C-alpha positions as CSV (number, residue, x, y, z in Angstrom):
1,M,-13.0,-2.4,7.3
2,K,-9.8,-3.1,8.9
3,K,-6.8,-0.9,8.3
4,I,-4.0,-2.5,6.4
5,N,-0.2,-2.0,6.4
6,P,0.8,-2.0,2.8
7,K,4.4,-2.9,3.5
8,K,3.5,-6.0,5.4
9,E,0.2,-7.1,4.0
10,I,0.5,-6.5,0.3
11,N,3.0,-8.3,-1.9
12,R,4.2,-5.3,-3.8
13,K,5.9,-7.7,-6.4
14,K,2.5,-8.9,-7.6
15,P,-0.1,-7.0,-9.6
16,H,-2.8,-5.4,-7.4
17,V,-5.0,-2.3,-6.8
18,V,-5.1,-0.3,-3.6
19,W,-8.0,2.3,-3.4
20,N,-9.9,4.5,-1.1
21,H,-12.9,6.9,-1.3
22,E,-13.1,10.3,0.5
23,A,-16.9,10.8,0.8
24,D,-16.5,14.5,2.0
25,T,-14.7,15.5,-1.2
26,G,-16.0,12.9,-3.7
27,E,-12.4,11.9,-4.5
28,Y,-11.3,8.3,-5.2
29,H,-7.6,7.3,-5.0
30,F,-6.2,4.4,-6.8
31,V,-2.7,2.8,-7.1
32,F,-2.7,0.3,-10.0
33,V,0.4,-1.9,-9.6
34,G,1.5,-4.3,-12.5
35,D,3.5,-4.4,-15.7
36,R,2.8,-2.0,-18.5
37,K,-0.1,-3.9,-20.0
38,Q,-1.8,-4.8,-16.7
39,R,-1.7,-1.2,-15.4
40,K,-3.1,0.3,-18.6
41,E,-5.8,-2.4,-18.9
42,D,-6.9,-1.8,-15.3
43,Y,-6.8,2.0,-15.6
44,T,-8.7,2.1,-18.9
45,K,-11.4,-0.5,-18.0
46,M,-12.1,1.0,-14.6
47,T,-12.4,4.7,-15.8
48,G,-14.5,3.5,-18.8
49,D,-16.9,1.5,-16.5
50,I,-17.4,4.3,-14.1
51,R,-18.2,6.7,-16.9
52,K,-21.2,4.5,-17.7
53,Y,-22.7,5.5,-14.3
54,G,-21.9,9.1,-14.0
55,F,-19.3,11.8,-14.4
56,I,-15.5,11.3,-13.8
57,E,-13.0,14.0,-13.6
58,I,-9.4,13.0,-13.5
59,E,-7.4,15.1,-11.0
60,R,-4.1,13.2,-10.7
61,D,-2.5,10.4,-12.8
62,M,1.2,9.7,-12.4
63,T,3.5,6.8,-12.8
64,G,6.2,5.4,-10.7
65,R,8.4,2.3,-10.2
66,V,7.8,-0.1,-7.2
67,E,11.1,-0.2,-5.2
68,N,13.0,-3.6,-5.5
69,S,10.5,-4.9,-8.1
70,P,10.2,-5.0,-11.9
71,L,6.5,-3.5,-11.6
72,K,5.5,0.0,-11.9
73,Y,2.3,1.8,-10.7
74,I,-0.2,4.4,-11.7
75,L,-1.4,6.8,-9.0
76,L,-4.9,8.0,-10.0
77,T,-7.1,10.4,-8.3
78,I,-10.6,11.1,-9.7
79,R,-13.7,13.1,-8.6
80,S,-16.9,11.4,-9.4
81,D,-20.6,11.3,-8.5
82,V,-20.7,7.5,-8.8
83,E,-21.5,5.6,-5.6
84,E,-18.7,3.9,-3.8
85,K,-20.2,0.4,-4.1
86,I,-20.4,0.8,-7.9
87,V,-16.8,2.1,-8.2
88,E,-15.7,-0.9,-6.2
89,E,-17.5,-3.2,-8.6
90,C,-15.8,-1.5,-11.6
91,L,-12.4,-2.3,-10.1
92,T,-10.5,-5.1,-11.9
93,K,-10.8,-8.7,-10.7
94,R,-7.1,-8.4,-9.7
95,T,-6.3,-8.4,-6.0
96,K,-7.6,-5.2,-4.5
97,F,-7.2,-3.7,-1.1
98,R,-9.0,-0.7,0.4
99,D,-6.7,1.4,2.6
100,R,-8.3,4.3,4.3
101,N,-4.9,5.8,4.8
102,L,-4.7,6.5,1.0
103,R,-6.1,9.9,1.3
104,E,-5.4,13.6,1.6
105,K,-5.1,14.5,5.3
106,K,-4.3,17.5,7.2
107,I,-1.4,17.6,9.6
108,G,0.0,20.1,12.1
109,R,-1.1,23.7,11.4
110,G,-2.8,23.4,8.2
111,G,-0.1,21.3,6.6
112,L,-1.2,18.5,4.1
113,L,0.1,15.0,4.1
114,S,-0.6,14.2,0.3
115,V,-1.6,11.0,-1.4
116,D,1.8,11.3,-3.1
117,V,3.6,10.9,0.2
118,Y,1.6,7.7,0.9
119,V,2.5,6.3,-2.5
120,E,6.3,7.3,-2.2
121,D,6.5,5.8,1.4
122,N,4.8,2.5,0.3
123,Y,5.9,2.1,-3.3
124,G,8.7,4.3,-4.3
125,S,9.3,7.6,-6.1
126,I,6.9,9.2,-8.4
127,D,7.8,10.0,-12.0
128,I,7.0,13.6,-13.1
129,K,5.2,12.5,-16.3
130,R,1.5,11.8,-16.4
131,F,0.1,8.5,-17.4
132,S,-2.7,9.5,-19.6
């Protein structure tokens, strides 16, 4: 799968989902972008559908506003034993992108470049409040 440049290839002013799976940790990361109704529907439907196939543990769910757009986003990180292919099928029918850069990655001497930094760089600041 090719790498994408979210700032160039994704219209951040239209509803979409960006996701990735880190097989070594079992973590899935999602960014749901849309208006309030779209974000909530996508989040609720996907997490409910995944639960039908296995366990799901929500590790991170935060909201933020997309810069220069009326839309907002939900940043969601889950841990699950459900296969990647099934999770992808559980995603909404909205435009979806897989970006392998949406992951926790180590930099320098044990430093961590967080999923939060990816989202802030590509979408805008994260609100402190949790979504769920």
